[in-house]
GUDRENNU-51097 format. One record per residue: z, x, y of N, C-alpha, C in turn; residue number from 0; residue in three letters. Coordinates in Angstrom, 2 decimals, m for minus. Example, Ala and Ser with C-alpha at 12.3 -4.5 7.8 and 13.67 -1.06 7.14 Angstrom:
REM residues 2
+---------+---------+---------+---------+---------+----------+---------+---------+---------+-----+------+
|    n_up |  n_east | n_north |   ca_up | ca_east | ca_north |    c_up |  c_east | c_north | pos | code |
+---------+---------+---------+---------+---------+----------+---------+---------+---------+-----+------+
|    7.80 |   13.19 |   m5.69 |    7.80 |   12.30 |    m4.50 |    7.80 |   13.20 |   m3.30 |   0 |  ALA |
|    7.08 |   12.85 |   m2.25 |    7.14 |   13.67 |    m1.06 |    7.87 |   12.90 |    0.03 |   1 |  SER |
+---------+---------+---------+---------+---------+----------+---------+---------+---------+-----+------+
END
This chain:
REM residues 114
+---------+---------+---------+---------+---------+----------+---------+---------+---------+-----+------+
|    n_up |  n_east | n_north |   ca_up | ca_east | ca_north |    c_up |  c_east | c_north | pos | code |
+---------+---------+---------+---------+---------+----------+---------+---------+---------+-----+------+
|    3.67 |  m20.53 |  m76.34 |    4.71 |  m20.53 |   m75.32 |    4.36 |  m21.56 |  m74.25 |   0 |  UNK |
|    5.37 |  m22.27 |  m73.81 |    5.17 |  m23.30 |   m72.81 |    4.97 |  m22.65 |  m71.45 |   1 |  UNK |
|    3.92 |  m23.09 |  m70.76 |    3.63 |  m22.59 |   m69.42 |    3.72 |  m23.75 |  m68.44 |   2 |  UNK |
|    4.59 |  m23.64 |  m67.45 |    4.73 |  m24.68 |   m66.44 |    3.62 |  m24.55 |  m65.41 |   3 |  UNK |
|    3.09 |  m25.69 |  m64.97 |    2.00 |  m25.70 |   m64.00 |    2.32 |  m26.69 |  m62.90 |   4 |  UNK |
|    2.49 |  m26.17 |  m61.68 |    2.79 |  m27.02 |   m60.53 |    1.52 |  m27.25 |  m59.71 |   5 |  UNK |
|    1.44 |  m28.40 |  m59.06 |    0.28 |  m28.71 |   m58.23 |    0.69 |  m29.71 |  m57.15 |   6 |  UNK |
|   m0.22 |  m29.92 |  m56.19 |   m0.01 |  m30.93 |   m55.18 |    0.40 |  m30.41 |  m53.82 |   7 |  UNK |
|    0.62 |  m29.11 |  m53.71 |    1.02 |  m28.55 |   m52.43 |   m0.12 |  m28.55 |  m51.43 |   8 |  UNK |
|    0.19 |  m28.16 |  m50.22 |   m0.82 |  m28.10 |   m49.19 |   m0.21 |  m28.04 |  m47.81 |   9 |  UNK |
|   m1.05 |  m28.23 |  m46.81 |   m0.62 |  m28.23 |   m45.42 |   m0.36 |  m29.67 |  m44.98 |  10 |  UNK |
|    0.81 |  m29.91 |  m44.42 |    1.16 |  m31.25 |   m43.96 |    1.85 |  m31.14 |  m42.61 |  11 |  UNK |
|    1.65 |  m32.13 |  m41.78 |    2.27 |  m32.12 |   m40.47 |    3.74 |  m32.54 |  m40.57 |  12 |  UNK |
|    4.55 |  m32.08 |  m39.64 |    5.95 |  m32.53 |   m39.62 |    6.03 |  m34.05 |  m39.61 |  13 |  UNK |
|    6.95 |  m34.56 |  m40.40 |    7.09 |  m36.00 |   m40.54 |    6.25 |  m36.59 |  m41.65 |  14 |  UNK |
|    5.38 |  m35.80 |  m42.20 |    4.51 |  m36.28 |   m43.27 |    5.18 |  m36.30 |  m44.63 |  15 |  UNK |
|    4.40 |  m36.72 |  m45.61 |    4.90 |  m36.82 |   m46.98 |    3.97 |  m36.08 |  m47.93 |  16 |  UNK |
|    4.51 |  m35.73 |  m49.05 |    3.73 |  m35.02 |   m50.07 |    4.37 |  m35.28 |  m51.41 |  17 |  UNK |
|    3.54 |  m35.37 |  m52.44 |    4.04 |  m35.51 |   m53.81 |    3.55 |  m34.35 |  m54.64 |  18 |  UNK |
|    4.48 |  m33.64 |  m55.22 |    4.17 |  m32.52 |   m56.10 |    4.23 |  m32.97 |  m57.54 |  19 |  UNK |
|    3.44 |  m32.31 |  m58.38 |    3.41 |  m32.63 |   m59.80 |    3.67 |  m31.38 |  m60.61 |  20 |  UNK |
|    4.23 |  m31.58 |  m61.77 |    4.52 |  m30.47 |   m62.68 |    4.15 |  m30.90 |  m64.09 |  21 |  UNK |
|    3.30 |  m30.13 |  m64.71 |    2.96 |  m30.35 |   m66.11 |    3.20 |  m29.07 |  m66.86 |  22 |  UNK |
|    2.78 |  m29.05 |  m68.09 |    2.98 |  m27.85 |   m68.89 |    1.96 |  m27.78 |  m70.00 |  23 |  UNK |
|    1.57 |  m26.58 |  m70.32 |    0.70 |  m26.35 |   m71.46 |    1.54 |  m25.80 |  m72.59 |  24 |  UNK |
|    1.07 |  m26.01 |  m73.81 |    1.81 |  m25.53 |   m74.96 |    1.96 |  m26.61 |  m76.00 |  25 |  UNK |
|    2.76 |  m26.31 |  m76.99 |    2.99 |  m27.25 |   m78.08 |    3.49 |  m28.59 |  m77.52 |  26 |  UNK |
|    2.85 |  m29.67 |  m77.94 |    3.17 |  m30.98 |   m77.37 |    4.62 |  m31.37 |  m77.62 |  27 |  UNK |
|    5.12 |  m31.14 |  m78.80 |    6.51 |  m31.51 |   m79.10 |    7.48 |  m30.70 |  m78.26 |  28 |  UNK |
|    7.16 |  m29.43 |  m78.08 |    8.03 |  m28.57 |   m77.28 |    8.01 |  m29.02 |  m75.82 |  29 |  UNK |
|    6.82 |  m29.33 |  m75.32 |    6.69 |  m29.78 |   m73.94 |    7.39 |  m31.12 |  m73.76 |  30 |  UNK |
|    7.24 |  m32.02 |  m74.72 |    7.90 |  m33.32 |   m74.62 |    9.41 |  m33.16 |  m74.56 |  31 |  UNK |
|    9.94 |  m32.29 |  m75.41 |   11.38 |  m32.05 |   m75.40 |   11.82 |  m31.46 |  m74.07 |  32 |  UNK |
|   10.99 |  m30.59 |  m73.53 |   11.32 |  m29.97 |   m72.24 |   11.48 |  m31.03 |  m71.16 |  33 |  UNK |
|   10.51 |  m31.95 |  m71.09 |   10.53 |  m32.94 |   m70.01 |   11.53 |  m34.05 |  m70.25 |  34 |  UNK |
|   12.07 |  m34.15 |  m71.44 |   13.16 |  m35.10 |   m71.69 |   14.51 |  m34.55 |  m71.28 |  35 |  UNK |
|   14.58 |  m33.25 |  m71.10 |   15.84 |  m32.62 |   m70.78 |   16.10 |  m32.53 |  m69.28 |  36 |  UNK |
|   17.12 |  m31.79 |  m68.92 |   17.43 |  m31.60 |   m67.51 |   16.38 |  m30.76 |  m66.83 |  37 |  UNK |
|   15.76 |  m31.33 |  m65.80 |   14.69 |  m30.65 |   m65.09 |   15.00 |  m30.60 |  m63.60 |  38 |  UNK |
|   14.33 |  m29.72 |  m62.90 |   14.61 |  m29.55 |   m61.48 |   13.39 |  m29.01 |  m60.75 |  39 |  UNK |
|   13.41 |  m29.23 |  m59.45 |   12.46 |  m28.57 |   m58.56 |   13.22 |  m27.56 |  m57.72 |  40 |  UNK |
|   12.56 |  m26.43 |  m57.53 |   13.11 |  m25.35 |   m56.74 |   12.14 |  m25.01 |  m55.62 |  41 |  UNK |
|   12.68 |  m24.41 |  m54.58 |   11.86 |  m23.97 |   m53.47 |   12.23 |  m22.54 |  m53.10 |  42 |  UNK |
|   11.20 |  m21.77 |  m52.82 |   11.42 |  m20.43 |   m52.29 |   10.75 |  m20.35 |  m50.94 |  43 |  UNK |
|   11.57 |  m20.38 |  m49.91 |   11.07 |  m20.28 |   m48.55 |   10.74 |  m18.83 |  m48.24 |  44 |  UNK |
|    9.87 |  m18.59 |  m47.28 |    9.50 |  m17.20 |   m46.93 |   10.73 |  m16.36 |  m46.61 |  45 |  UNK |
|   10.85 |  m15.24 |  m47.30 |   11.95 |  m14.32 |   m47.06 |   13.30 |  m14.75 |  m47.59 |  46 |  UNK |
|   13.32 |  m15.82 |  m48.39 |   14.60 |  m16.33 |   m48.90 |   14.60 |  m16.38 |  m50.42 |  47 |  UNK |
|   15.79 |  m16.56 |  m50.97 |   15.94 |  m16.72 |   m52.40 |   15.46 |  m18.11 |  m52.83 |  48 |  UNK |
|   15.08 |  m18.19 |  m54.09 |   14.71 |  m19.48 |   m54.64 |   15.95 |  m20.37 |  m54.71 |  49 |  UNK |
|   15.80 |  m21.63 |  m54.33 |   16.94 |  m22.55 |   m54.33 |   16.54 |  m23.87 |  m54.98 |  50 |  UNK |
|   17.52 |  m24.53 |  m55.55 |   17.29 |  m25.83 |   m56.18 |   17.26 |  m26.91 |  m55.09 |  51 |  UNK |
|   16.25 |  m27.78 |  m55.15 |   16.15 |  m28.85 |   m54.14 |   16.36 |  m30.24 |  m54.73 |  52 |  UNK |
|   16.13 |  m30.40 |  m56.02 |   16.34 |  m31.71 |   m56.64 |   16.44 |  m31.51 |  m58.14 |  53 |  UNK |
|   17.29 |  m32.29 |  m58.78 |   17.45 |  m32.16 |   m60.22 |   17.54 |  m33.52 |  m60.88 |  54 |  UNK |
|   17.22 |  m33.52 |  m62.15 |   17.20 |  m34.74 |   m62.94 |   17.86 |  m34.45 |  m64.27 |  55 |  UNK |
|   18.86 |  m35.24 |  m64.61 |   19.54 |  m35.01 |   m65.89 |   19.12 |  m36.08 |  m66.90 |  56 |  UNK |
|   19.82 |  m37.20 |  m66.93 |   19.52 |  m38.21 |   m67.93 |   18.63 |  m39.34 |  m67.41 |  57 |  UNK |
|   18.41 |  m39.41 |  m66.11 |   17.70 |  m40.54 |   m65.54 |   16.19 |  m40.31 |  m65.46 |  58 |  UNK |
|   15.48 |  m41.37 |  m65.14 |   14.04 |  m41.27 |   m64.96 |   13.72 |  m40.77 |  m63.56 |  59 |  UNK |
|   14.61 |  m41.09 |  m62.61 |   14.39 |  m40.60 |   m61.26 |   15.74 |  m40.41 |  m60.57 |  60 |  UNK |
|   15.71 |  m39.64 |  m59.51 |   16.92 |  m39.38 |   m58.74 |   16.52 |  m39.12 |  m57.29 |  61 |  UNK |
|   17.27 |  m39.68 |  m56.37 |   16.98 |  m39.51 |   m54.95 |   18.03 |  m38.59 |  m54.35 |  62 |  UNK |
|   17.54 |  m37.59 |  m53.63 |   18.44 |  m36.67 |   m52.93 |   17.94 |  m36.54 |  m51.51 |  63 |  UNK |
|   18.46 |  m37.37 |  m50.64 |   18.04 |  m37.34 |   m49.25 |   16.59 |  m37.77 |  m49.10 |  64 |  UNK |
|   15.77 |  m36.87 |  m48.61 |   14.36 |  m37.16 |   m48.37 |   13.50 |  m36.93 |  m49.61 |  65 |  UNK |
|   14.12 |  m36.40 |  m50.67 |   13.37 |  m36.04 |   m51.86 |   13.71 |  m36.96 |  m53.03 |  66 |  UNK |
|   12.68 |  m37.35 |  m53.76 |   12.86 |  m38.13 |   m54.99 |   12.21 |  m37.38 |  m56.14 |  67 |  UNK |
|   13.01 |  m37.05 |  m57.13 |   12.49 |  m36.39 |   m58.33 |   12.37 |  m37.45 |  m59.40 |  68 |  UNK |
|   11.28 |  m37.41 |  m60.13 |   11.07 |  m38.39 |   m61.19 |   10.26 |  m37.76 |  m62.31 |  69 |  UNK |
|   10.23 |  m38.45 |  m63.44 |    9.45 |  m37.93 |   m64.55 |    8.78 |  m39.07 |  m65.30 |  70 |  UNK |
|    7.68 |  m38.72 |  m65.93 |    6.98 |  m39.62 |   m66.84 |    6.94 |  m38.91 |  m68.18 |  71 |  UNK |
|    7.84 |  m39.33 |  m69.05 |    7.97 |  m38.64 |   m70.33 |    6.71 |  m38.80 |  m71.16 |  72 |  UNK |
|    6.11 |  m39.97 |  m71.10 |    4.89 |  m40.21 |   m71.88 |    3.76 |  m39.28 |  m71.46 |  73 |  UNK |
|    3.69 |  m39.00 |  m70.17 |    2.65 |  m38.11 |   m69.66 |    3.10 |  m36.66 |  m69.62 |  74 |  UNK |
|    4.37 |  m36.46 |  m69.94 |    4.94 |  m35.11 |   m69.90 |    4.75 |  m34.48 |  m68.51 |  75 |  UNK |
|    5.20 |  m35.23 |  m67.50 |    5.04 |  m34.80 |   m66.12 |    6.34 |  m34.97 |  m65.34 |  76 |  UNK |
|    6.51 |  m34.11 |  m64.37 |    7.63 |  m34.18 |   m63.45 |    7.05 |  m34.25 |  m62.04 |  77 |  UNK |
|    7.69 |  m35.03 |  m61.18 |    7.18 |  m35.21 |   m59.83 |    8.27 |  m34.98 |  m58.79 |  78 |  UNK |
|    7.81 |  m34.64 |  m57.58 |    8.73 |  m34.55 |   m56.46 |    8.06 |  m35.21 |  m55.26 |  79 |  UNK |
|    8.61 |  m36.34 |  m54.86 |    8.13 |  m37.04 |   m53.67 |    8.96 |  m36.55 |  m52.50 |  80 |  UNK |
|    8.29 |  m36.03 |  m51.49 |    8.98 |  m35.49 |   m50.32 |    8.55 |  m36.26 |  m49.08 |  81 |  UNK |
|    9.52 |  m36.75 |  m48.35 |    9.26 |  m37.53 |   m47.14 |    9.86 |  m36.86 |  m45.91 |  82 |  UNK |
|    9.36 |  m37.26 |  m44.75 |    9.87 |  m36.75 |   m43.47 |    9.98 |  m35.23 |  m43.47 |  83 |  UNK |
|    8.92 |  m34.60 |  m43.86 |    8.93 |  m33.14 |   m44.01 |    9.11 |  m32.44 |  m42.66 |  84 |  UNK |
|    9.81 |  m31.34 |  m42.71 |   10.04 |  m30.50 |   m41.53 |    9.54 |  m29.09 |  m41.84 |  85 |  UNK |
|    9.35 |  m28.27 |  m40.82 |    8.92 |  m26.88 |   m41.07 |    9.87 |  m26.13 |  m42.00 |  86 |  UNK |
|   11.14 |  m26.52 |  m42.03 |   12.11 |  m25.87 |   m42.92 |   11.84 |  m26.16 |  m44.39 |  87 |  UNK |
|   10.98 |  m27.12 |  m44.68 |   10.62 |  m27.42 |   m46.07 |    9.48 |  m26.54 |  m46.56 |  88 |  UNK |
|    8.95 |  m25.71 |  m45.70 |    7.87 |  m24.81 |   m46.08 |    8.34 |  m23.83 |  m47.15 |  89 |  UNK |
|    7.48 |  m23.61 |  m48.13 |    7.81 |  m22.67 |   m49.19 |    6.95 |  m22.90 |  m50.41 |  90 |  UNK |
|    7.23 |  m22.14 |  m51.44 |    6.58 |  m22.33 |   m52.73 |    7.53 |  m23.12 |  m53.62 |  91 |  UNK |
|    7.03 |  m24.18 |  m54.19 |    7.83 |  m25.08 |   m55.01 |    7.53 |  m24.87 |  m56.48 |  92 |  UNK |
|    8.60 |  m24.82 |  m57.24 |    8.51 |  m24.60 |   m58.68 |    9.28 |  m25.68 |  m59.42 |  93 |  UNK |
|    8.83 |  m25.98 |  m60.62 |    9.63 |  m26.83 |   m61.50 |   10.16 |  m25.95 |  m62.63 |  94 |  UNK |
|   11.26 |  m26.37 |  m63.20 |   11.86 |  m25.63 |   m64.31 |   12.99 |  m26.46 |  m64.87 |  95 |  UNK |
|   13.58 |  m25.98 |  m65.95 |   14.81 |  m26.57 |   m66.43 |   15.86 |  m26.44 |  m65.33 |  96 |  UNK |
|   16.87 |  m27.29 |  m65.39 |   17.98 |  m27.17 |   m64.44 |   18.58 |  m25.78 |  m64.52 |  97 |  UNK |
|   18.62 |  m25.22 |  m65.70 |   19.18 |  m23.88 |   m65.90 |   18.25 |  m22.79 |  m65.40 |  98 |  UNK |
|   16.99 |  m23.14 |  m65.17 |   16.03 |  m22.12 |   m64.76 |   15.64 |  m21.16 |  m65.86 |  99 |  UNK |
|   15.87 |  m21.56 |  m67.09 |   15.67 |  m20.65 |   m68.22 |   14.31 |  m20.76 |  m68.88 | 100 |  UNK |
|   13.39 |  m21.46 |  m68.26 |   12.01 |  m21.49 |   m68.75 |   11.22 |  m20.49 |  m67.92 | 101 |  UNK |
|   10.25 |  m19.78 |  m68.51 |    9.42 |  m18.88 |   m67.70 |    8.83 |  m19.62 |  m66.51 | 102 |  UNK |
|    8.89 |  m19.03 |  m65.35 |    8.44 |  m19.67 |   m64.13 |    6.91 |  m19.76 |  m64.08 | 103 |  UNK |
|    6.45 |  m20.85 |  m63.51 |    5.02 |  m21.01 |   m63.29 |    4.63 |  m20.33 |  m61.98 | 104 |  UNK |
|    3.40 |  m20.61 |  m61.56 |    2.88 |  m20.01 |   m60.33 |    3.43 |  m20.67 |  m59.08 | 105 |  UNK |
|    3.88 |  m21.91 |  m59.23 |    4.37 |  m22.64 |   m58.08 |    3.23 |  m23.25 |  m57.29 | 106 |  UNK |
|    3.60 |  m24.12 |  m56.37 |    2.61 |  m24.71 |   m55.47 |    3.14 |  m24.59 |  m54.04 | 107 |  UNK |
|    2.28 |  m24.14 |  m53.16 |    2.71 |  m23.81 |   m51.79 |    2.65 |  m25.04 |  m50.90 | 108 |  UNK |
|    3.72 |  m25.26 |  m50.18 |    3.80 |  m26.34 |   m49.19 |    4.02 |  m25.71 |  m47.82 | 109 |  UNK |
|    3.17 |  m26.07 |  m46.90 |    3.30 |  m25.59 |   m45.53 |    3.42 |  m26.79 |  m44.60 | 110 |  UNK |
|    4.51 |  m26.85 |  m43.88 |    4.72 |  m27.95 |   m42.94 |    4.56 |  m27.38 |  m41.53 | 111 |  UNK |
|    3.50 |  m27.78 |  m40.89 |    3.19 |  m27.22 |   m39.59 |    2.26 |  m28.14 |  m38.83 | 112 |  UNK |
|    2.39 |  m28.13 |  m37.52 |    1.49 |  m28.92 |   m36.69 |    0.31 |  m28.05 |  m36.24 | 113 |  UNK |
+---------+---------+---------+---------+---------+----------+---------+---------+---------+-----+------+
END
């Protein structure tokens, strides 16, 4: 079974930047197919529902405001570059299919605070 693994979170000051990474363990062909498909990053802020923050369909990268989602199919990795971070960006970040139909990973925690 494919297991998603997020990393790169941490404590960052307001206005700072952070890049999150998403990989996966499991059958290589299955993982490769996963990362070639529609993928997304989600965020769950404290006390709130999980929400989609950036998605990628057919392209290698996509920019949505301060966030850039990209993938490296050869490395079977998904990334989220986040700029000009604010305290409202605090939360646990997850990667998944756009549909959210892959078992969720542990996520990586991002805290934006001075």
